[in-house]
C-alpha positions, 0 to 999 in steps of 0.5 A: 500500500502506498503512502497516500493510501495508508494515510487515507486508511488511517484518516478513515479509521481515526475519524470513523468514516465508512471505508467506501469514503473517497477523496477527490485528489491528492495534490500539492500547491504551486509549481515549485518545491519552495512555494508548494511547501510554504503554502502547505505550512500556511494550511497546517497553521490554519492561515491558508483556508482557500485556494484559487484555480483557473477554470481553464485548467479544469477544462484542459485536464478534464477534471471536475470542479470541486464541490462542497463536501469534497475531501482532498489530501494535501501533500508536500512537494515530495508527495508525502500526505500531510492533511485532509481538507474538506471543500466548504464553498466554491465561487467562480469569479473572473480574475479581473473582478477578484477583491481583497475580501475574497482573496485574503482567505488564501492567507498568502498576500497582504494586498490585492495587488500582491495576490494579482502578481503572484497568481498571474505569474502562476496562471501564465506558467500553468497555462503555458504548461497545459495549454491555456492562455491567461487573461483578465476575464479568465474564470477563477475557481475560488475554493474555501476549505477546512483542514479536517485531519492532519498527522 
């Protein structure tokens, strides 16, 4: 049994959930090791409670948009499972209409401008990698989540 499955089985046991309970994905944040692990630390500290993804990325990768109640495993860059999150809310908003009141829930930035710089850089790099083009009208899938388990 691999480390993700072992972690998931321990989660199910520790939380008395049915063994049929499934998770949507096991993932790490970001496209670089340093930032992926920094964002994980913010999640584990309770500072990062949301994430913003490109709707175009979901389309390109034929992935379903998260739904309220979905469970996911967050890993570090090396794929070690660190916590389980539950999706609490989904908001789809054009990138150019993002407000600081919304994006501050990600726990990463002190200003809207800082959020915009970092996310535009990420979306441009991700788009180049998987085949979409960033623009201000791009729909952003903003996912609020809660850590419900960590070891």
